[in-house]
N, C-alpha and C positions, 0 to 999 in steps of 0.2 A: 503494500499499498505506499509505504514512503517513498518508493525509490522515484517515482514520478515528481517528487519535490526537492530531492534530495540536493539538488545543485541550483535551486532557484535565488537567486540574489538579489535583494532589493537594497542600494546603495543609499545611503544617508539623503543624500541629496535628490534622491525620487522621492524620499519623505517630504520632505523640505518644498521641493515642487509640488508635491499634491495640495499643501498647506497654502501656498503661493496662489497656485490656480482655484483655488476651493473646490479641490476633488477630494471632500473627506465624507465621504457617506459611511464610514466609520462612526463618525461622531454622533453622539446620541443627545436628542434635545432633553431627554427626559432622565431622571435617575432610574438608573439599571432595575431591570423588575430582580433580577436576582439577586444583586444586593441589599433589595430592600426585604424581600422572603427571609433570605440568611443572615440579615445583619447581627441580630441577638446571639446567632449560633457563633459570632465571629467575635463579638465584645465578649460574650462567656461573663456576665455580670460586672465585665470592668467597666470605669466611665473615665473618658479625660484620654483616650487611647491614641497613640500617634499612628497613623497610615501611611504607608508606601502606596504612591501611584507611579508602578513604571511606564516608559512611554505615555502618559499621562491625557498631552493632547490639551482640551480646554475640557475636559470633562466637567459635566455639573455635578456629580457623584461628591468632588470635592468640598464643593460651598455647602453642599447638604450633611457634609459630614460633620466640616467646620462648625455650622450651625448648631449642630447638636453636643460642641465641647468637644471634640477629639480635634486634633493636631495632623495636618497634611503635609505631607512631603512628595513633592511629583519630580519626575526627570522628562524631560522632553527636548527634543534637538531642535526642534522648529519655534524660532523666537516670536514669529508671528503668532502662534497657536498659545503661548503664554501669554503675551501681552493681550490677544483678545479672548484669554480668560478672564484676567482682570476688569479689563473694560467692560465686557458684555455681565458681568456681575458688579457694576459700577462701586471697584471698589478702588481706593487709593493703593499705590504701591511703591516698594522703592528697590533700587536694582542694585548691585555690586558685585565687582569681581569676586571670581574664587579662585587664592590664591595658588590652590594646589592645583588647580585644570587651566593651565592656560586659554585665553580664548573662552572662556564658561563666564555666565553669569547667573547669580542668585536673584530670583524675583520673589517679594515678600510682601504682603499685605502689612498694613499698619498696626494690624491688633497680632503679625508674627506666627497665626496660627495656621496659615497656609505658605508653605517655603515650595517655589518650582525652580528648579534646575534646569538649566538650558545647557545642555550638554549632550554629549555620546553616552548612552546609558551604562556603557562597558569601562568609562574611566570614573563613574562612579563609585563610591565604597563606604563602610561605614565606617574609613575614616573623615571623608569626606559629610556625610549625613546622619552619622551614629544608626543606632538599630532599632526596629520597628516592631510593636506589639502587635501590627494588624497589617495585611496587603493585601489590594484589591487588585487582583488582575484581571483586565476584561479584554484586554486586544492588544497583551504585550507580547506573552510566549507564542501566541500565533502569530503575530507581525513581525517578529524577528526572524533571520534566516536559519532554516534548519540545519545546518550544518555548525550554528551557534547555540546549540541549544544545553549542550553540557557545559557550556562557560557562563550561560544565563544561570541554570539550576546554579551554580555554583556560587554566584553572585548573589542571587534571591536568596540561598541558603546562609551567606555569611552576614547579612543583613538583618537577617531573624533574631530578635531576643529570643530568649528559653521561652517566653510564654505566647512567643508570635501566632495567630492565626493568619493563615495565607489562603485567601479565597480565588482559586483559579477557575477560569471560566474557558472552555476549550471545543473546539469542534470537531463534529465528524460527517466526513462526506467523502463521495468518491473524487481522488483527485484525477482523475482519467477524463474528468469533465470541466474540470476548471483548475487552474494553476498555482490559483492564491498570487497574495496573501487576501486575506487571512490564509492560514496554512492549517492542514490538518493536524491534529496532535490526537493520535489514540489512547485509550487509556492506557496499554498496556506501556506507552512510551513514558506518560505521567509515571507509573510507577519504574520505571528505569531512571528517570532521571533524579527522582525524592526519595524511592521506596527505601534505599540502603541506611538511611539519616532522619527518615518522617514516617509517619503512619500519616495514611490517606484515608480519606473517607468521601465517597461519591454521594454527594447530596442530594441531588437532583438532575434527572435529565428530561430535556425537552423539545419536542418537535419545533424547531426554529426558523424552517424554511418561509420563506417570506419572496413576493414580487423581487424585490429587488435581486434574491441569491436565484431565484429562476431566470433574472437575465444574464446571470454569471452562466447559463447553460446546467444549473444543479437541477435534478430531479428529489433529492433528499436533503437535509441538513439536521444535525444532532447536535444539541448545545448540552453539554454537561459541567456540571459546578461540584468542585473539588474542595472538601477543605484540607488543609495539609498542616500539621504540627511537628514539631523538632519531639523524635523520641527522647522518655526520659536518658540522662544518661545513667547508665548501669554501672554504680557504683558498688556492685557486691562482691567485685573482683578485689579492690583496692585494699 
């Protein structure tokens, strides 16, 4: 199944161009239903959680969570997307350079509960942005180039705090009908990427086919939501 897309590569400039040309069909104007459905499971009784949004775009989910008292950190390559997020939500913001990532910028609202790093995701790390109690991955793992997935999983696990709850959205479809992105990420690959270090739970699986996907040539599309948590350290041997 995966061979069809193994060599597909989207350059960062292609993503930036999509924003410049407003070809952002992946942007959703409303808060994602899967995040709403499973937020309590992600929070797990916690308040004031630090959420990480990899490849955040201008997701309205970020403001929705910040309005509930959580802190949000996003990483996005497109400066236009970052600026649009703040302007479309009527938020004043400040921008500053990121000393450890030449050329990158950090944009923050004045309340400082939303911080968006405009840089290549693979240059981000816990030394830049700290660790997170929650991650919402709606269009990130499915967007990065398939050959970068191991690297991506390592990065995600490296920014997970011990109590982090990682909500991952993946898509299943016939890759012979559509080349991506978003790319196909089968459940067994999620297990291969994260299963050694994490516990995985499939929370929901839904038929997500819309006219937009039919226009891509797809006849079926399944959206899966996984909850990924770090395995408790096994201290019995020490």
